[in-house]
N, C-alpha and C positions, 0 to 999 in steps of 0.2 A: 503494499499500499503506500508506503513512505518513497518507494521507484518511482510510483504513478506520479505522484505530488511535485517529486523532482524535476521530472520528465517535463510535466505541464508549467514549471514556473521555467525550465530553462527554454520551452518554446516560448512562451510569455516573452521573457526576456531578448529572445531572439527576435522577434516579431517588432518587437518596440526599437529595437537597434536597428533592423533592417528596415525600419519604414524612416526612422531618421534618416539612415545614410543614402535610402534612395530620393528622400525629401533634398537633402541639399546637394544631390546629385545633380539632378533637376534644376535645384535652384542655380546652379552653378552653370549648368548648359543653358539657361535662358537668360544668362548674364546678370 
C-alpha cells in the first residue's frame, strides 16, 4: 500500500514539474 502511495506522489510531482518545464519551454519559444 505504501508503494502505491509513493508511486502516486511520484507521478504527481513528475506531472507538476513536467507541466512547468513545458510551460517555460513554450514561453521561451514565443519569445
